[in-house]
C-alpha positions as CSV (number, residue, x, y, z in Angstrom):
1,X,-2.1,-60.8,58.3
2,X,0.1,-63.7,58.5
3,X,2.7,-61.7,60.4
4,X,0.3,-60.8,62.9
5,X,-0.6,-64.3,63.3
6,X,2.9,-65.4,63.7
7,X,4.0,-62.7,66.1
8,X,0.6,-62.1,68.1
9,X,1.6,-58.3,68.0
10,X,-2.2,-57.9,68.6
11,X,-4.5,-60.6,70.6
12,X,-5.5,-63.6,67.8
13,X,-8.9,-62.3,68.3
14,X,-8.3,-58.6,67.4
15,X,-6.2,-59.9,64.5
16,X,-9.1,-62.0,63.1
17,X,-11.3,-58.6,62.7
18,X,-8.8,-56.8,60.8
19,X,-10.1,-57.8,57.3
20,X,-13.3,-55.8,58.3
21,X,-10.8,-52.5,58.1
22,X,-8.2,-53.7,55.6
23,X,-10.2,-55.2,52.8
24,X,-12.3,-52.0,52.0
25,X,-8.8,-49.8,52.2
26,X,-7.6,-52.3,49.8
27,X,-10.3,-52.4,47.3
28,X,-10.7,-55.9,48.0
29,X,-14.3,-56.2,49.3
30,X,-16.9,-53.1,50.5
31,X,-17.0,-53.0,54.2
32,X,-20.7,-54.3,54.5
33,X,-19.9,-57.5,52.4
34,X,-17.0,-58.1,54.8
35,X,-19.0,-57.4,57.9
36,X,-21.6,-60.1,56.4
37,X,-18.9,-62.9,56.6
38,X,-18.9,-62.4,60.7
39,X,-22.3,-61.5,61.4
40,X,-24.9,-59.0,60.3
41,X,-24.1,-55.7,60.1
42,X,-25.9,-54.6,63.2
43,X,-24.4,-57.0,65.3
44,X,-21.0,-56.2,64.1
45,X,-21.6,-52.6,65.2
46,X,-22.8,-54.1,68.2
47,X,-19.3,-55.4,68.8
48,X,-17.6,-52.7,67.6
49,X,-19.5,-50.5,70.1
50,X,-18.5,-53.0,72.9
51,X,-14.9,-52.5,72.3
52,X,-15.2,-48.8,73.4
53,X,-17.5,-49.6,76.2
54,X,-15.0,-52.2,77.9
55,X,-12.3,-49.9,77.8
56,X,-14.2,-46.9,79.2
57,X,-15.3,-49.2,82.1
58,X,-12.3,-51.1,82.8
59,X,-10.4,-47.6,83.3
60,X,-13.4,-46.0,85.2
61,X,-13.6,-42.9,82.9
62,X,-17.3,-43.0,83.4
63,X,-16.9,-42.7,86.9
64,X,-14.5,-39.5,86.7
65,X,-17.4,-38.1,84.5
66,X,-20.1,-38.9,86.9
67,X,-18.2,-37.1,89.6
68,X,-17.3,-34.0,87.9
69,X,-20.9,-33.5,86.7
70,X,-22.1,-33.9,90.3
71,X,-19.5,-31.4,92.0
72,X,-20.6,-29.3,89.2
73,X,-24.5,-29.5,89.8
74,X,-24.5,-29.4,93.6
75,X,-26.3,-31.5,96.0
76,X,-29.5,-29.7,96.6
77,X,-32.2,-32.2,96.1
78,X,-33.5,-31.2,93.0
79,X,-30.0,-30.4,91.1
80,X,-28.8,-33.6,92.7
81,X,-31.6,-35.4,90.9
82,X,-31.1,-33.6,87.9
83,X,-27.2,-34.3,88.0
84,X,-27.6,-38.1,88.2
85,X,-30.2,-38.1,85.4
86,X,-27.7,-36.1,83.0
87,X,-24.9,-38.1,84.1
88,X,-26.6,-41.4,83.4
89,X,-28.3,-40.6,80.3
90,X,-25.1,-39.3,78.8
91,X,-23.0,-42.4,79.9
92,X,-26.2,-44.7,78.5
93,X,-25.7,-43.1,75.0
94,X,-22.4,-44.9,74.7
95,X,-22.3,-47.9,76.9
96,X,-25.0,-50.1,77.8
97,X,-28.3,-49.2,80.0
98,X,-27.5,-51.9,82.5
99,X,-23.7,-51.0,83.1
100,X,-24.5,-47.4,83.3
101,X,-27.1,-48.1,86.0
102,X,-24.9,-50.6,87.9
103,X,-22.3,-47.8,88.2
104,X,-24.6,-45.0,89.0
105,X,-26.6,-46.8,91.6
106,X,-23.6,-47.3,94.2
107,X,-22.6,-43.6,94.1
108,X,-26.2,-42.5,94.5
109,X,-26.3,-44.8,97.8
110,X,-23.3,-43.3,99.3
111,X,-24.4,-39.8,98.7
112,X,-27.9,-40.6,100.0
113,X,-26.5,-42.4,103.1
114,X,-24.3,-39.3,103.8
115,X,-27.4,-37.0,103.4
116,X,-29.2,-39.1,105.8
117,X,-26.6,-39.1,108.3
118,X,-26.2,-35.5,108.2
119,X,-30.1,-35.0,108.8
120,X,-30.0,-37.5,111.8
121,X,-27.3,-35.7,113.3
122,X,-28.7,-32.2,112.8
123,X,-31.9,-33.1,113.9
124,X,-30.7,-34.8,117.2
125,X,-28.7,-31.6,117.9
126,X,-31.4,-29.5,117.3
127,X,-33.8,-31.7,119.4
128,X,-31.5,-31.5,122.2
129,X,-31.2,-27.8,122.4
130,X,-34.8,-27.2,122.0
131,X,-35.4,-29.9,125.0
132,X,-33.0,-28.1,127.3
133,X,-35.1,-24.5,126.6
134,X,-38.3,-26.1,127.3
135,X,-37.2,-27.9,130.3
136,X,-35.6,-24.2,131.8
137,X,-38.9,-22.6,130.8
138,X,-41.3,-25.2,132.5
139,X,-39.3,-25.3,135.7
140,X,-40.0,-21.4,135.9
141,X,-43.6,-22.0,135.6
142,X,-44.5,-24.8,137.5
143,X,-43.2,-27.0,139.8
144,X,-45.5,-29.7,139.8
145,X,-44.0,-33.0,140.0
146,X,-44.8,-35.2,136.6
147,X,-43.7,-37.0,133.7
148,X,-46.2,-35.6,131.0
149,X,-43.1,-33.2,129.5
150,X,-40.7,-36.2,129.4
151,X,-43.5,-38.4,127.5
152,X,-44.2,-35.3,125.2
153,X,-40.4,-34.7,124.4
154,X,-40.1,-38.5,123.7
155,X,-43.3,-38.3,121.3
156,X,-41.9,-35.4,119.5
157,X,-38.5,-37.1,118.8
158,X,-40.3,-40.2,117.7
159,X,-42.6,-38.3,115.3
160,X,-39.4,-36.3,114.1
161,X,-37.4,-39.1,113.6
162,X,-40.7,-41.1,111.8
163,X,-41.2,-38.1,109.4
164,X,-37.1,-37.7,108.7
165,X,-37.0,-41.7,107.9
166,X,-40.1,-41.3,105.5
167,X,-38.7,-38.3,104.0
168,X,-35.4,-40.0,103.4
169,X,-37.2,-43.3,101.9
170,X,-39.1,-41.2,99.1
171,X,-36.2,-39.2,98.2
172,X,-34.2,-42.6,98.1
173,X,-36.8,-44.1,96.1
174,X,-36.8,-41.2,93.4
175,X,-33.0,-41.2,93.2
176,X,-33.0,-45.0,92.5
177,X,-35.7,-44.5,89.7
178,X,-34.2,-41.5,88.0
179,X,-31.5,-43.6,87.5
180,X,-33.3,-46.3,86.0
181,X,-35.2,-44.1,83.6
182,X,-32.6,-41.9,82.5
183,X,-30.6,-44.9,81.8
184,X,-33.4,-46.1,79.4
185,X,-34.1,-42.6,78.3
186,X,-30.3,-42.1,77.1
187,X,-30.3,-45.0,75.4
188,X,-32.5,-44.0,72.5
189,X,-30.3,-41.0,71.7
190,X,-27.5,-42.7,69.7
191,X,-27.6,-45.8,67.1
192,X,-25.5,-47.8,69.3
193,X,-26.9,-46.6,72.6
194,X,-29.3,-49.7,73.0
195,X,-29.6,-53.0,71.0
196,X,-33.1,-52.4,70.0
197,X,-31.8,-49.3,67.7
198,X,-29.5,-51.8,66.1
199,X,-32.3,-54.3,65.5
200,X,-34.5,-51.7,63.8
201,X,-31.4,-50.5,61.6
202,X,-31.0,-54.4,60.5
203,X,-34.5,-54.8,59.7
204,X,-35.0,-51.8,57.4
205,X,-31.6,-52.8,55.8
206,X,-32.8,-56.2,55.3
207,X,-36.4,-55.2,54.2
208,X,-35.5,-52.3,52.1
209,X,-32.2,-52.8,50.5
210,X,-32.1,-49.7,48.3
211,X,-33.3,-47.5,51.3
212,X,-30.2,-45.1,50.8
213,X,-28.8,-45.8,54.1
214,X,-31.5,-43.5,55.6
215,X,-30.8,-44.9,59.2
216,X,-27.1,-43.7,59.9
217,X,-25.9,-42.3,63.3
218,X,-26.4,-38.8,62.2
219,X,-30.0,-39.1,60.9
220,X,-30.9,-40.9,64.0
221,X,-29.4,-38.8,66.3
222,X,-30.8,-35.8,64.7
223,X,-34.4,-36.7,66.0
224,X,-33.5,-39.1,69.1
225,X,-31.4,-36.6,70.8
226,X,-34.1,-33.9,71.2
227,X,-36.6,-36.5,72.1
228,X,-34.4,-37.8,74.8
229,X,-33.8,-34.3,76.3
230,X,-37.8,-33.7,76.1
231,X,-38.3,-37.1,78.1
232,X,-35.2,-36.3,80.6
233,X,-37.1,-33.0,81.5
234,X,-40.5,-34.5,81.6
235,X,-39.2,-37.6,83.7
236,X,-37.2,-34.7,86.1
237,X,-40.4,-32.9,86.6
238,X,-42.6,-36.0,87.2
239,X,-40.2,-37.5,89.7
240,X,-40.0,-33.9,91.5
241,X,-43.7,-34.1,91.8
242,X,-43.8,-37.6,93.1
243,X,-41.2,-37.6,95.7
244,X,-40.0,-34.0,96.4
245,X,-43.3,-32.1,96.3
246,X,-43.8,-28.6,95.3
247,X,-41.9,-27.1,98.1
248,X,-39.4,-24.9,95.6
249,X,-37.2,-23.3,98.4
250,X,-36.4,-27.0,99.9
251,X,-35.8,-28.4,96.6
252,X,-33.6,-25.9,95.0
253,X,-32.1,-24.7,98.5
254,X,-33.3,-21.3,98.5
255,X,-33.0,-19.6,101.5
256,X,-31.9,-22.8,103.7
257,X,-30.7,-22.4,107.1
258,X,-27.4,-23.5,108.5
259,X,-28.1,-26.9,109.4
260,X,-29.5,-27.7,105.8
261,X,-26.1,-25.9,104.5
262,X,-24.2,-27.9,106.7
263,X,-25.7,-31.1,105.6
264,X,-25.3,-30.3,101.8
265,X,-21.6,-29.4,102.5
266,X,-21.0,-32.8,104.1
267,X,-22.5,-34.6,100.9
268,X,-20.8,-32.3,98.4
269,X,-17.2,-33.3,100.3
270,X,-18.0,-37.0,100.3
271,X,-18.4,-36.9,96.5
272,X,-15.3,-34.6,96.5
273,X,-13.3,-37.1,98.3
274,X,-14.3,-39.8,95.8
275,X,-13.2,-37.6,93.0
276,X,-10.1,-37.0,94.8
277,X,-9.4,-40.8,95.4
278,X,-9.4,-41.2,91.8
279,X,-6.4,-38.8,91.3
280,X,-5.0,-37.3,87.9
281,X,-6.1,-38.6,84.5
282,X,-3.7,-41.8,83.8
283,X,-2.4,-42.1,80.3
284,X,-4.9,-44.9,79.5
285,X,-8.1,-42.6,80.4
286,X,-6.4,-39.8,78.0
287,X,-6.0,-42.4,75.3
288,X,-9.1,-43.7,75.6
289,X,-10.9,-40.1,75.6
290,X,-9.1,-39.3,72.6
291,X,-10.4,-42.5,70.9
292,X,-13.8,-41.8,72.1
293,X,-14.0,-38.5,70.5
294,X,-12.6,-39.7,67.4
295,X,-15.1,-42.6,67.1
296,X,-17.8,-40.1,67.6
297,X,-17.0,-37.6,65.2
298,X,-16.3,-40.4,62.5
299,X,-19.8,-41.7,63.1
300,X,-21.2,-38.5,62.6
301,X,-19.1,-37.4,59.5
302,X,-19.1,-40.7,57.8
303,X,-21.8,-39.8,55.2
304,X,-23.0,-36.3,55.9
305,X,-24.8,-36.5,52.5
306,X,-23.6,-33.0,51.0
307,X,-19.8,-33.7,51.3
308,X,-17.8,-37.1,51.2
309,X,-17.5,-38.5,54.8
310,X,-14.3,-38.8,56.7
311,X,-14.2,-42.4,55.8
312,X,-15.2,-42.0,51.9
313,X,-13.3,-44.6,49.9
314,X,-12.6,-44.0,46.0
315,X,-13.2,-46.9,44.1
316,X,-13.5,-46.0,40.3
317,X,-16.2,-43.6,39.6
318,X,-17.8,-44.5,42.6
319,X,-17.1,-43.2,46.2
320,X,-18.4,-45.9,48.9
321,X,-17.9,-45.6,52.6
322,X,-16.6,-47.5,55.5
323,X,-19.2,-48.7,57.3
324,X,-19.8,-48.0,61.0
325,X,-18.5,-51.3,62.2
326,X,-15.4,-50.8,60.3
327,X,-14.8,-47.6,62.1
328,X,-15.3,-49.2,65.5
329,X,-12.7,-52.1,64.4
330,X,-10.4,-49.3,63.2
331,X,-10.4,-47.6,66.7
332,X,-10.5,-51.2,68.4
333,X,-7.4,-51.8,67.2
334,X,-5.9,-49.1,68.7
335,X,-7.2,-50.0,72.3
336,X,-4.9,-53.0,72.0
337,X,-1.8,-51.2,70.3
338,X,-1.8,-48.5,73.1
339,X,-1.0,-49.5,76.7
340,X,-1.7,-48.6,80.1
341,X,1.2,-46.5,80.7
342,X,3.1,-43.7,78.6
343,X,5.9,-45.7,76.4
344,X,8.5,-43.1,78.1
345,X,9.2,-42.6,81.8
346,X,9.7,-39.2,83.3
347,X,13.3,-39.4,82.7
348,X,12.8,-40.0,79.0
349,X,13.9,-43.8,78.8
350,X,12.0,-46.2,77.0
351,X,10.3,-49.0,79.0
352,X,8.3,-52.1,77.7
353,X,4.8,-51.8,79.1
354,X,2.9,-55.0,78.7
355,X,-0.9,-54.2,79.7
356,X,-3.3,-53.2,77.2
357,X,-6.0,-50.9,77.5
358,X,-8.8,-53.3,77.1
359,X,-6.8,-56.3,79.0
């Protein structure tokens, strides 16, 4: 510890958290007792989860995941709604609901704006073509002067524009609500998904100290994740009924005409272009992905019950476990140890990177 304090090899704030990891490993104090010297166990778990969330947000890994899923689901109304809900719910399982919604709304607005522009362009082109044909037929059937036809065309144009605007407004409302709803729904799936889950765990541990760790990451996920899936499906169906109606062919893109397919292709190209702008995965994104997967695996396997967990610590005849905050701190240290770039250049020469993953 003194070496880290003096050399500042890690930021001082990170060095201050090292006892949460080192004391249990050295059998000096158990993990829960060490965490209580800082904050409550649930608060420490929240801080540890923030390490991962900040790293993901800082390097826009969540945006990359969102764009990839949207490219997979497509841009047809019902499928687009489902794609945004799946992405938002998944991201909300690991980072805060507010941050997830704030990230997804601009993406949704860009897609909606492109869809609206495509609809207006295709509607204007169709209206122009229709007017030319009608005018030609009118000249053949009647030569009486008058402007009744011009008024009729203008009224039709305004009515079509009004219907188009109303349809776009309803779809935009449904899209915005689907992001908010799915962010809240996704937060219930994991113990660290939202703060009330951690508060419940803290209250149970405080009121029932000998509960046998009944609420852990795996047990919470086992009942909360199916609940999240059910609520997500119900919300998707309900939002379709409210804002898209029962038109199966239109919502799922079945038997679409050429103009509708062109509109969908333009929106798809917009998402694809945003994905291309991000380029290939950087070293930092790859490192965060590996650490994130490792964190989730350790959370699930910490104390499965039928076998010793991945962080079981032998202490005499007893077997104790590194607590969830300790696992977060363990991987949080690696966030500051890894750097933005690979420590080797393409030529194989060592470099001295100086930007940390959480800087």
